[in-house]
N, C-alpha and C positions, 0 to 999 in steps of 0.2 A: 238352594244355596246359591250364593252369588258376593264374586268378589271384587272388592269401589280399591283402582289404581287413585292416588290423589296425587298429583305432582303440585304441590304451592311451593309461594320466596319463601325461605328460611325463617324470613323475620315472621310469618303466620304461621310456622310449625307446631310452635306453642299452643299458642291464644288455641286452634284447630281439634290439636291434638286433648286440652282439657275441653270442650268444650264436648267433643265426643264419646270422654270417659265420663264426666257427665249426665249423660240421656245414656247409658250404660251399653256404649259400645267400647268391645276393645281391639285395638290399633297396633299395629305395627313399623315402626319407622324406617327407615333405609333411607345413607345419606347420599343424596345423588349431583349432577352440576347442571345447569341447564346450557347447551346447543349455544348463542345465543351470544349470551356476552358470558360464557361461559363465567355464571354465578351460582353462588351455592345454592340448591333448589334440597326440598324437604321431601321425600315421597312414601303415605301412606295408606298401606292395606288394610284391610277392614272386613271380614267375614259375618252377611250380616243374608236377614234370610231375604228374599223374595221383595217380599212388603214394606219392609225399614229402606230398599235402597232410597229411597226419594226420600224422605228424613237422613239418611245423612249427607247425600247429596247436598243440601238445605244449610243443612252447620256447617259446613264444606265454604260453602259459598255466604254464610252471614262469617264469617272468619279468616276468610281471605280478599283481601280484599289490592286490584291493581294499583302502580303508583303511579306518578312521573320521576325519572330521576334522568338527570344529564350524564352523558359519557364522552369524554372524548375519541373524535373520530377522524382521523387522517384522511385528506385526502390533496390530492398530486393536481394542483392550481393549474396544470399544462396537459394535465392527462394522458398522457406519457407516463408517471412513474420517480416518474427525476428524481422530482421532487416533494416532501409531503411534508406537508404545513397542519398540526392539529384544528381541530373545526369539533367546538361543543358542540354536540344534539341530543335534547333529550326525549327521552323512549318510553316509554309507556314497561316497567315490569310489575312481575306481582300475577293477583289470580291465582286463578287455580285449572289444570288439566285433566279431567277424570273419565280414567273408562271403568266401565263396569260387564266384569264374566260371568259368564256361567264357572259353579264350578262342580266339576261330576264328582268327583267323594271327597269328603270333609273327615280330618280325626287329629283327636286330639289325642299325645298319646305321655 
């Protein structure tokens, strides 16, 4: 048995969970916060047999998309940090980070 951890953007969470459920996979959802933009993420836990891991990853990939987002970044024109000027910067957010681990023991009580 394997445990798939998928960290996805909040906007994709419901779509990914619905598609996994439609395909017969049980999902546990955890709310999490990303470090880069401190934005909301959804962490999904999916316990599956080893031969279903690729199907779970395909579903996650199909329903979680990366997207461009503008953020305000403060820069110091003098490089010394005395004064900061807001500067819009385009960054890519979304997509998925997926980890697959072995499960030594599983019990549902």
